[in-house]
N, C-alpha and C positions, 0 to 999 in steps of 0.2 A: 566472424560471421554473428552479423548480432543476433541478440535473445527475440531482442521486438524491434523492429521495425516499422517507424508511424511516417508515410511518404503525402504532404499536399493536402491532411487530414481538413475535412467542412465540417460543420456541423450545426445546419441553419434550424431556428427557432422561429415561423412565419420572416419577417426580412430582417431579422436577428442574429446573426452569424457570430455565436458562441464559440465556434472555432472557424481559424480562418487562417487554412493554409500552413495546419501545424505541422514541423518536422522535429522525427523525434530520434535517435535508436537508443539501447538498454543494451550495455554489454551483459556477459556473461560473469556471477557474481562480485555486481558492481552496487554501488548505495549510491542513489541519482535524488535530489531533492526539488519539487517542483513550488516555487511562490507565484504571486501577485496578488493584486487583492482581492477585493470581494469583486463578484464579476468577469474576470479573467479567463475563465472556463475549465477551470482546474478538474474542478468537480466532474462538470462534463466532459472533459478527455479520458478519466476516468469509468465514467458510465459508457461510453461508448469503446472501450478496449477490451473492457468485461462482456460487453453482450446487452448493456441493458436499454443503451440508445443503440440505434443504427444510422451511421453516417451517410451525412448525404452525397459526400463524396471523398476520393481518398484511397489510402490505402496501409490495411496492417497486418503486416506478419510477423507471429510469433511463433517461435521454434522452426522457420522457416516453410509458415502455411500461412498462406491468406483466409484470414477469422474475421476480416471486416462486415457487419450485417451477421454474422454466425447467434443464436443460442450463448445462453449464459452461463445452462451447464455446461454445454460443450466445450467453449472455451476454459471452464473450469476441472472440467476433467482433462484437456491439454496441459496442465500446468502454471494456469494464473489464479490468482487468488486476492480478494483484496477483504477489508473492512472500511465500517463507514462511519460516517461522521458522528452517525448517534446508535451507539452501539446493542449490536442487536445479538445477544446470548437469547438464547429461550430461556425465560424467565423460570416458568417452572422445570428445569430440567436439572441435573444434575451439574457441578464443572467437568465433571468424569463424563458425561451422558453430549453434553454438546462438543467435546472437543471427538468423542467417537465419531459423530455423523457427519463428517468430512472423510474420514476415514473408512466406512461402510461403503462410500460413495463413492471413492477413487475408482479412477479407469480401469487399474487392473488391482483387482476386486482382493479382501485379506482373505486368509484362509477360516476365517472363525471370528467369531461375537469373543472369544477370549482372547485369539490374536490382537480385535479391531479394542479392546478394554485393555494387554497390554501398553499396546502403542500407545494409546491418550494417558494412561499411568504415568507412564519416559516422558511426555512431555510437558504434560501438567508439572512433574517433579523438574522440567528442566528450568521452566520459568517459574520455579517458586510458587505453585500451588498445589501442591502433596499433599500438604494439610487438608485441604477445602475440597479435595474430590470429590465426598460426596455431601457436600450441601448446594444447595440451589442457588443458580446464577441470581433471582431474583434479592439473595439475602447478602450477598457481595457488596466491596466497595464498588467505584470507579475504575480504581488502578485494577484490581484486580480481574473485574468484568473487560477490559480491554486486556490482560492478560489470558484471557480467555479466547477472545477473537485473534491474537496473535498467535496463540496453540493452536488454534482449528484451520490458520490459514498455513501452515504450515504441516496440520493434520492431511488437509487434500492431496498432499506431494509437491504442492508448491515450486515451482521453478523460480515464479517472479511472485513474490507479495507487494500485492501495493496500500500504502498504508492512508487514509485521508483521516489530518487531525486527529490521530491517535496520541498525542503530548495534550489534547485541548481537556483542560480541568482539570491536569495534573502539576499538583505542588511543584515549586524549584526541582528539591531532592527527590519525587520520585519521577518527576522528566528524566532528571540525569540515570536514576536508576535504570529507563527506559531506555535510556540511548544505550548504555553498557549492555541490557539484555538484549538490543536488537541486535549490536553487533556480535556479541556471542554467537546467538542463533545463528547467524548469517553464516557464522565460521563452521559451528561446528553441521551448519545439512545445504550448505553451497549456494543459497538461492538468490535474485539478487532483488532486491528492494528500491520502490520507487514512495518517495514522502511527501504527503503534498502536507505544508506545516505552516503555521503562521506566526512561529517562537522563532526568532532568529538567530537567539543564540543556540540551540537548538540544532535547525537545520544546519548552521556553518559546524555546526562541530559532529554531525553525524556522517556529513555526507562528502562524496568522494569529488561530484559534477553537478552543478546548482540550472537549472533552467527555469530562465525566469517566464511568466507569458502576464501580457498584455491585453485586455482585450479580443481574446481568443487567439493572438499572436507568439510565438515566442519572439523575444527583440531579444534574448541575452543566452549563452551556454557558457559554462566554465567551469574550472574548482571553484571552489568558496572564496579564495583571496583575487583571483580574477574578477569576479559577482560583485565582490565589495570594492574595487580599484574603479567598477563602472561607474561613472559619474551618474547618471539619466536611472541605474538600479539604486546607486546610493541614497537619491533626491526622493524617489518615486514610493519605494518601498523598505530599504533599513533605518534613512535616517541618522540623524546626527551620530546614534548609537552602536554602528553597524559592526563593531567590532569590540562590545562587550559578552 
């Protein structure tokens, strides 16, 4: 049984079909990359899945429940979390306080503030931010703020984490470190990852399976090697350095 199942998903904005019959499945403990040019529908897909947008048509099932059109907070409490292209920690809260917010809003409440703080502290240590626990988010680097976002997504007790260009703005060394961190956290916590990313080297390294969108349609699905071998995908999205 798929963790997430999307069938014939349509999202219209006036006469424009941002999503045009998208079909997608995400399995348990899987890492899936989503690629495509600007305007392909990647972020729109995330917005529909997480309740920011109500789809025009189609089926979205998460953990065997139909969630199409449900409120974002209800979907989050079912176990789906996301990050955004623009990093959004609360700037005047400390790293620790930022991570405590989703922990205190879980569907199954934690026992106390002390327990929430202990969970948040553990997550910060795991993502390498333990020494910054009491630092306001606005004073941290982009790389560190993105680590807060990841810790917050996991802190919500997510079974599916959607990452929207989490590598954007990172140096190659930081991006490589982020890939290893994601792999480690997935292995430790057992959640599935869906990553929208423009850095092909990263998406090919991280993903077990890749979905390619073009003009709101899925045009290719397969392993990184299968997608890289697709001549249309390689020409349109990966370019001549697809194996770099």
